[in-house]
GUBAMI-293987 format. One line per field, with one value per residue: residue number from 1; residue in one letter; x, y, z of N, C-alpha, C, O, CB in turn. Coordinates in steps of 0.1 Angstrom, whole numbers, plus 5000, padded with zeros to 4 digits. Atoms other than C-alpha are relative to their C-alpha. Glycine has a CB too. Layout:
BEGIN
resi = c(NUM, ...)
resn = c(A, ...)
nu = c(X, ...)
nv = c(Y, ...)
nw = c(Z, ...)
cau = c(X, ...)
cav = c(Y, ...)
caw = c(Z, ...)
cu = c(X, ...)
cv = c(Y, ...)
cw = c(Z, ...)
ou = c(X, ...)
ov = c(Y, ...)
ow = c(Z, ...)
cbu = c(X, ...)
cbv = c(Y, ...)
cbw = c(Z, ...)
This chain:
BEGIN
resi = c(1, 2, 3, 4, 5, 6, 7, 8, 9, 10, 11, 12, 13, 14, 15, 16, 17, 18, 19, 20, 21, 22, 23, 24, 25, 26, 27, 28, 29, 30, 31, 32, 33, 34, 35, 36, 37, 38, 39, 40, 41, 42, 43, 44, 45, 46, 47, 48, 49, 50, 51, 52, 53, 54, 55, 56, 57, 58, 59, 60, 61, 62, 63, 64, 65, 66, 67, 68, 69, 70, 71, 72, 73, 74, 75, 76, 77, 78, 79, 80, 81, 82, 83, 84, 85, 86, 87, 88, 89, 90, 91, 92, 93, 94, 95, 96, 97, 98, 99, 100, 101, 102, 103, 104, 105, 106, 107, 108, 109, 110, 111, 112, 113, 114, 115, 116, 117, 118, 119, 120, 121, 122)
resn = c(M, S, G, Y, F, I, I, F, T, S, L, L, T, N, Q, N, M, V, K, V, Y, I, A, S, P, Y, S, S, G, D, Q, A, L, N, V, K, K, S, L, D, V, A, D, K, L, I, Q, E, G, F, A, P, F, A, P, L, L, S, H, F, Q, H, M, I, H, P, R, S, Y, E, E, W, M, K, L, D, L, E, W, V, S, T, C, D, C, V, L, R, L, H, G, E, S, S, G, A, D, R, E, V, Q, H, A, K, L, L, N, I, P, V, F, Y, N, I, K, D, L, D, R, H, Y, R)
nu = c(5008, 4992, 4995, 5010, 5000, 4988, 5002, 5011, 4994, 4991, 5009, 5005, 4988, 4997, 5010, 4996, 4988, 5002, 4999, 4992, 5000, 4987, 5002, 4986, 4998, 5000, 4997, 4988, 4988, 5001, 5012, 4996, 4993, 5010, 5007, 4991, 4999, 5012, 5001, 4990, 5006, 5010, 4994, 4996, 5012, 5004, 4991, 5003, 5013, 5011, 5006, 4999, 5006, 4991, 5007, 4992, 5002, 5008, 4991, 5000, 5013, 5001, 4993, 5008, 5013, 4998, 5012, 4996, 4994, 5011, 5006, 4991, 5002, 5012, 4998, 4990, 5007, 5009, 4992, 4995, 5011, 5001, 4988, 5000, 4991, 4993, 4986, 4996, 4986, 4994, 4999, 5011, 5010, 5014, 5009, 4998, 5005, 5014, 5003, 4998, 5011, 5012, 4999, 5002, 5015, 5007, 4993, 4991, 4987, 4990, 4986, 4990, 4989, 5004, 4997, 5012, 5011, 4998, 5001, 5014, 5008, 4994)
nv = c(4988, 4988, 4998, 4993, 4986, 4993, 4996, 4990, 4988, 4996, 4995, 4987, 4991, 4997, 4991, 4987, 4996, 4989, 5005, 4990, 5002, 4996, 4995, 5000, 5001, 5013, 5000, 4993, 5007, 5014, 5004, 5010, 4993, 4992, 5009, 5003, 4989, 5000, 5011, 4997, 4991, 5008, 5008, 4991, 4996, 5011, 5001, 4989, 5003, 4995, 5010, 4994, 5005, 4997, 5003, 5005, 5015, 5003, 5003, 5014, 5003, 4995, 5009, 5012, 4995, 4986, 4991, 4986, 4991, 4994, 5010, 5001, 4987, 5001, 5009, 4994, 4989, 5006, 5003, 4988, 4996, 5009, 4999, 4989, 4990, 5004, 4997, 4997, 5002, 4990, 5004, 4996, 5010, 4994, 5009, 4997, 4986, 5001, 5006, 4990, 4990, 5006, 5000, 4986, 4997, 5007, 4996, 5011, 4994, 5005, 4999, 5002, 5009, 5008, 4993, 4992, 5008, 5006, 4989, 4997, 5010, 5004)
nw = c(5000, 4999, 5013, 5007, 4995, 5005, 5014, 5000, 4995, 5010, 5011, 4995, 5000, 5014, 5005, 4996, 5007, 5010, 5014, 5009, 5014, 5005, 5014, 5005, 5015, 5005, 5014, 5003, 4997, 5000, 4992, 4990, 4990, 4993, 4992, 4989, 4990, 4993, 4990, 4990, 4992, 4993, 4990, 4990, 4993, 4991, 4989, 4992, 4994, 5008, 5009, 5013, 5012, 5011, 5012, 5011, 5001, 5012, 5011, 5002, 5005, 5014, 5009, 5003, 5004, 5003, 4999, 5005, 4990, 4993, 4991, 4989, 4993, 4992, 4989, 4991, 4993, 4991, 4988, 4993, 4992, 4988, 4991, 4990, 5005, 5012, 5001, 5014, 5003, 5009, 5014, 5009, 5002, 5001, 4992, 4986, 4998, 4999, 4987, 4990, 5002, 4995, 4986, 4995, 5001, 4989, 4987, 4995, 4999, 5010, 4995, 5010, 4995, 4989, 4987, 4997, 4997, 4987, 4990, 4999, 4993, 4987)
cau = c(5000, 5028, 5042, 5010, 5011, 5046, 5036, 5004, 5024, 5050, 5022, 5007, 5042, 5047, 5014, 5031, 5061, 5064, 5057, 5082, 5076, 5109, 5106, 5137, 5150, 5144, 5146, 5175, 5208, 5212, 5179, 5195, 5218, 5189, 5170, 5200, 5203, 5167, 5169, 5201, 5181, 5152, 5175, 5189, 5154, 5146, 5177, 5165, 5131, 5110, 5087, 5099, 5080, 5104, 5083, 5113, 5107, 5082, 5112, 5111, 5073, 5076, 5102, 5076, 5044, 5051, 5027, 5027, 5045, 5011, 4998, 5029, 5025, 4989, 4999, 5028, 5006, 4981, 5009, 5022, 4987, 4990, 5024, 5032, 5060, 5080, 5118, 5129, 5163, 5186, 5186, 5165, 5132, 5098, 5081, 5096, 5088, 5052, 5052, 5065, 5039, 5012, 5024, 5025, 4989, 4979, 5000, 5023, 5057, 5085, 5122, 5153, 5176, 5174, 5189, 5160, 5134, 5149, 5151, 5114, 5101, 5124)
cav = c(5000, 5024, 5020, 5033, 5063, 5072, 5071, 5091, 5117, 5119, 5125, 5153, 5169, 5168, 5187, 5217, 5218, 5249, 5239, 5256, 5258, 5259, 5282, 5277, 5279, 5249, 5257, 5281, 5263, 5226, 5211, 5182, 5205, 5228, 5198, 5188, 5223, 5223, 5189, 5200, 5229, 5206, 5184, 5213, 5225, 5190, 5190, 5224, 5209, 5223, 5204, 5214, 5209, 5206, 5210, 5202, 5166, 5168, 5166, 5129, 5127, 5147, 5123, 5095, 5115, 5148, 5177, 5213, 5241, 5257, 5224, 5222, 5259, 5253, 5224, 5244, 5274, 5251, 5239, 5274, 5281, 5253, 5262, 5285, 5303, 5303, 5301, 5317, 5303, 5326, 5325, 5336, 5319, 5332, 5302, 5309, 5346, 5336, 5314, 5343, 5367, 5342, 5338, 5376, 5379, 5354, 5371, 5341, 5352, 5349, 5344, 5346, 5326, 5300, 5322, 5347, 5320, 5303, 5336, 5343, 5310, 5305)
caw = c(5000, 5008, 4973, 4958, 4981, 4970, 4933, 4940, 4960, 4932, 4906, 4927, 4931, 4893, 4888, 4904, 4881, 4859, 4823, 4799, 4762, 4744, 4713, 4692, 4656, 4635, 4598, 4599, 4597, 4604, 4616, 4634, 4653, 4662, 4675, 4696, 4711, 4720, 4737, 4755, 4769, 4778, 4797, 4816, 4825, 4838, 4859, 4873, 4882, 4854, 4830, 4795, 4763, 4733, 4702, 4680, 4689, 4661, 4638, 4643, 4638, 4606, 4592, 4593, 4589, 4572, 4578, 4564, 4582, 4591, 4606, 4628, 4638, 4648, 4670, 4685, 4693, 4710, 4733, 4740, 4753, 4779, 4793, 4822, 4803, 4771, 4768, 4735, 4724, 4705, 4667, 4637, 4635, 4623, 4639, 4673, 4669, 4663, 4694, 4715, 4700, 4708, 4744, 4749, 4736, 4763, 4790, 4793, 4805, 4779, 4790, 4769, 4791, 4818, 4845, 4842, 4841, 4871, 4890, 4883, 4896, 4926)
cu = c(5009, 5006, 4991, 4999, 5011, 4998, 4990, 5006, 5009, 4992, 4995, 5011, 5002, 4990, 5004, 5012, 4996, 5002, 5006, 4999, 5013, 4998, 5014, 5000, 5000, 5005, 5013, 5012, 4997, 4989, 5004, 5007, 4990, 4991, 5008, 5001, 4988, 4999, 5010, 4994, 4989, 5006, 5005, 4988, 4995, 5008, 4997, 4986, 4988, 4995, 5000, 4992, 5009, 4993, 5009, 5001, 4991, 5008, 4999, 4986, 4999, 5008, 4992, 4986, 5000, 4987, 5005, 5005, 4988, 4993, 5009, 4999, 4987, 5001, 5009, 4993, 4990, 5008, 5005, 4989, 4999, 5012, 5000, 5009, 5006, 5015, 5004, 5015, 5005, 5001, 4988, 4990, 4986, 4990, 5001, 4995, 4985, 4995, 5001, 4989, 4987, 5000, 4997, 4985, 4992, 5005, 5008, 5014, 5010, 5014, 5009, 5013, 4995, 5002, 4988, 4988, 5001, 4998, 4985, 4992, 5006, 4997)
cv = c(5013, 5004, 5009, 5015, 5008, 5004, 5011, 5013, 5006, 5007, 5014, 5011, 5005, 5010, 5015, 5005, 5011, 4994, 5011, 4996, 5005, 5004, 5002, 4999, 4986, 5000, 5007, 4992, 4985, 4995, 4991, 5007, 5009, 4991, 4996, 5011, 5001, 4989, 5002, 5010, 4993, 4992, 5008, 5005, 4988, 4999, 5011, 4998, 5005, 4988, 5006, 4993, 5004, 4997, 4995, 4985, 4996, 4998, 4986, 4995, 5004, 4991, 4988, 5004, 5015, 5008, 5014, 5008, 5006, 4990, 4999, 5013, 5000, 4991, 5007, 5011, 4995, 4997, 5012, 5004, 4993, 5002, 5012, 5011, 4995, 5004, 5001, 4998, 5010, 4994, 5005, 4989, 5007, 4992, 5003, 5014, 4999, 4994, 5010, 5010, 4994, 5000, 5014, 5004, 4993, 5003, 4989, 5006, 4993, 5004, 4998, 4993, 4993, 5007, 5009, 4992, 4994, 5010, 5003, 4990, 4995, 5009)
cw = c(5000, 4986, 4991, 5005, 4995, 4986, 4999, 5004, 4989, 4989, 5004, 5000, 4986, 4994, 5003, 4993, 4990, 4986, 4991, 4986, 4994, 4985, 4995, 4985, 4996, 4985, 4996, 5004, 4999, 5009, 5011, 5012, 5008, 5009, 5013, 5010, 5008, 5011, 5011, 5010, 5008, 5011, 5012, 5009, 5009, 5012, 5011, 5007, 4993, 4991, 4986, 4989, 4988, 4987, 4988, 4999, 4988, 4987, 4997, 4995, 4985, 4990, 4996, 4995, 4998, 5001, 4994, 5012, 5008, 5010, 5013, 5009, 5008, 5012, 5011, 5008, 5010, 5013, 5007, 5009, 5013, 5009, 5009, 4995, 4987, 5002, 4986, 4999, 4989, 4986, 4992, 4998, 5000, 5008, 5015, 5004, 5001, 5013, 5011, 4999, 5006, 5016, 5006, 4999, 5011, 5014, 5006, 5000, 4989, 5006, 4988, 5005, 5013, 5013, 5004, 5003, 5014, 5011, 5003, 5008, 5013, 5011)
ou = c(5005, 5009, 4995, 4998, 5009, 5001, 4991, 5003, 5009, 4996, 4994, 5009, 5005, 4993, 4999, 5017, 4985, 5013, 5001, 5004, 5016, 4996, 5022, 4991, 5005, 5014, 5019, 5014, 4988, 4990, 4999, 5005, 4992, 4988, 5003, 5000, 4988, 4994, 5008, 4995, 4987, 5000, 5003, 4989, 4990, 5004, 4999, 4982, 4977, 5001, 4991, 4990, 5010, 4993, 5003, 5007, 4992, 5003, 4999, 4985, 4993, 5004, 4993, 4981, 4997, 4976, 5017, 5003, 4990, 4988, 5004, 4999, 4987, 4996, 5006, 4995, 4988, 5003, 5006, 4991, 4993, 5011, 4992, 5007, 5005, 5018, 5003, 5023, 4997, 5002, 4977, 4993, 4982, 4981, 4991, 4990, 4979, 4985, 4993, 4983, 4980, 4990, 4990, 4980, 4982, 5002, 5009, 5018, 5009, 5017, 5006, 5022, 4986, 4994, 4984, 4980, 4991, 4991, 4981, 4983, 5000, 5001)
ov = c(5022, 5016, 5018, 5024, 5020, 5016, 5020, 5024, 5018, 5017, 5023, 5022, 5017, 5018, 5024, 5016, 5011, 4988, 5022, 4985, 5017, 4996, 5010, 4994, 4977, 4993, 5004, 4989, 4980, 4998, 4992, 5003, 5010, 4995, 4996, 5009, 5004, 4992, 4997, 5008, 4996, 4992, 5005, 5006, 4991, 4997, 5010, 5007, 5006, 4978, 5013, 4981, 5016, 4985, 4990, 4979, 4985, 4993, 4982, 4986, 4996, 4990, 4983, 4998, 5023, 5003, 5016, 5006, 5006, 4994, 4998, 5012, 5004, 4995, 5007, 5013, 5001, 4999, 5012, 5008, 4997, 4996, 5022, 5023, 4983, 5015, 4992, 5006, 5014, 4982, 5006, 4978, 5012, 4998, 5005, 5016, 5007, 4998, 5011, 5014, 5001, 5002, 5015, 5011, 4998, 4997, 4988, 5011, 4981, 5015, 4990, 4991, 4997, 5005, 5009, 4996, 4994, 5007, 5006, 4994, 4986, 5007)
ow = c(4993, 4984, 4984, 4997, 4992, 4982, 4992, 4998, 4987, 4983, 4996, 4996, 4984, 4985, 4996, 4995, 4984, 4983, 4990, 4982, 4997, 4976, 5000, 4979, 5003, 4982, 4986, 5016, 4992, 5022, 5022, 5023, 5020, 5020, 5024, 5022, 5020, 5022, 5022, 5023, 5020, 5022, 5023, 5021, 5020, 5023, 5023, 5014, 4998, 4990, 4982, 4990, 4986, 4983, 4978, 4990, 4983, 4977, 4985, 4986, 4977, 4979, 4985, 4986, 5007, 4997, 4993, 5023, 5021, 5020, 5024, 5021, 5020, 5023, 5023, 5020, 5021, 5024, 5019, 5021, 5023, 5021, 5006, 4998, 4984, 5007, 4978, 5005, 4981, 4984, 4998, 4995, 5010, 5014, 5022, 5014, 5009, 5019, 5020, 5009, 5013, 5022, 5016, 5008, 5015, 5024, 5019, 4990, 4987, 5010, 4979, 4997, 5019, 5023, 5015, 5012, 5021, 5021, 5014, 5016, 5020, 5023)
cbu = c(4991, 5011, 5004, 4986, 5000, 5012, 4995, 4989, 5007, 5008, 4989, 4995, 5012, 5000, 4987, 5002, 5006, 5010, 4986, 5014, 4988, 5011, 4992, 5008, 5013, 4986, 4989, 5000, 5005, 5014, 4989, 5009, 5011, 4990, 4995, 5014, 5003, 4988, 5002, 5012, 4994, 4992, 5012, 5007, 4989, 5000, 5014, 5001, 5000, 5005, 4985, 5014, 4985, 5013, 4993, 5014, 4995, 4990, 5015, 5003, 4989, 5006, 5013, 4998, 4989, 5006, 4994, 4988, 5007, 4990, 4999, 5015, 5000, 4988, 5006, 5012, 4993, 4993, 5012, 5002, 4987, 4998, 5013, 5006, 5011, 4994, 5008, 4996, 5003, 5015, 5001, 5006, 5000, 4996, 5003, 5015, 5005, 4994, 5009, 5014, 4999, 4999, 5014, 5009, 4995, 5001, 4989, 4999, 5006, 4998, 5002, 5004, 5013, 5007, 5012, 4997, 4999, 5014, 5008, 4994, 4999, 5015)
cbv = c(5000, 4999, 4987, 4994, 4999, 4991, 4987, 4996, 4997, 4989, 4991, 4999, 4994, 4988, 4997, 5001, 4988, 5012, 4996, 5001, 5006, 4989, 5014, 4989, 5007, 4994, 5006, 5014, 5004, 4994, 4994, 4989, 5009, 5007, 4987, 4997, 5013, 4999, 4987, 5006, 5012, 4991, 4992, 5013, 5004, 4986, 5002, 5013, 5006, 5012, 4996, 5000, 5005, 4991, 5013, 5006, 4994, 5012, 5004, 4992, 5008, 5015, 4995, 4991, 4996, 5002, 5002, 5007, 5011, 5005, 4986, 4998, 5012, 4994, 4987, 5006, 5009, 4988, 4991, 5011, 4999, 4986, 5001, 4995, 5004, 5007, 4989, 5014, 4986, 5003, 4985, 5005, 4989, 5001, 4986, 4998, 5009, 4992, 4988, 5007, 5003, 4985, 4995, 5009, 4995, 4985, 5005, 4987, 4998, 5007, 4991, 5014, 5009, 4986, 5009, 5010, 4988, 4994, 5012, 5001, 4988, 4998)
cbw = c(5012, 5010, 4993, 5001, 5016, 5001, 4993, 5009, 5013, 4995, 4996, 5014, 5006, 4991, 5006, 5015, 4993, 5003, 4995, 5005, 4993, 5000, 5001, 5006, 4996, 5000, 4992, 5007, 5013, 5005, 4991, 4994, 4994, 4990, 4993, 4995, 4992, 4990, 4993, 4994, 4992, 4990, 4994, 4994, 4990, 4991, 4995, 4993, 5014, 4991, 5004, 4996, 4998, 5002, 4995, 5001, 5013, 4998, 5004, 5012, 5008, 4999, 5008, 5013, 5011, 4987, 5014, 4993, 4993, 4991, 4993, 4996, 4991, 4990, 4996, 4992, 4990, 4994, 4995, 4989, 4993, 4996, 4991, 5013, 5010, 4987, 5008, 4996, 4997, 5004, 4999, 4987, 5011, 4985, 4998, 5004, 4989, 4988, 5003, 4998, 4985, 4995, 5005, 4992, 4986, 4998, 5010, 4991, 5014, 4986, 5012, 4994, 5004, 5000, 4998, 4989, 4989, 5001, 4996, 4986, 4990, 4999)
């Protein structure tokens, strides 16, 4: 019985994690390198106790089931709406800029580095 309590308590704790949408370049430059950079940031956020959402994981979905750019953007903007904040990674990206604009319209905080994001939530 105590094992179930630990799992249940852990799930409740995770509900309080700050959900961070990672808005990052994808099409500009090397796509695989951009995905790696985004996942490196996601890993750092996990280490810091955040719950990151890395939309560039759709890179792998797209390899098997391609969709149009606008279909991906529609999905991404839906996820932006569910997150507590957005972390905008450096680099030119019209898609990431749209995600930031969407977040701002919804009064979702936007950060440009992990240090500021961490400072805000600690």
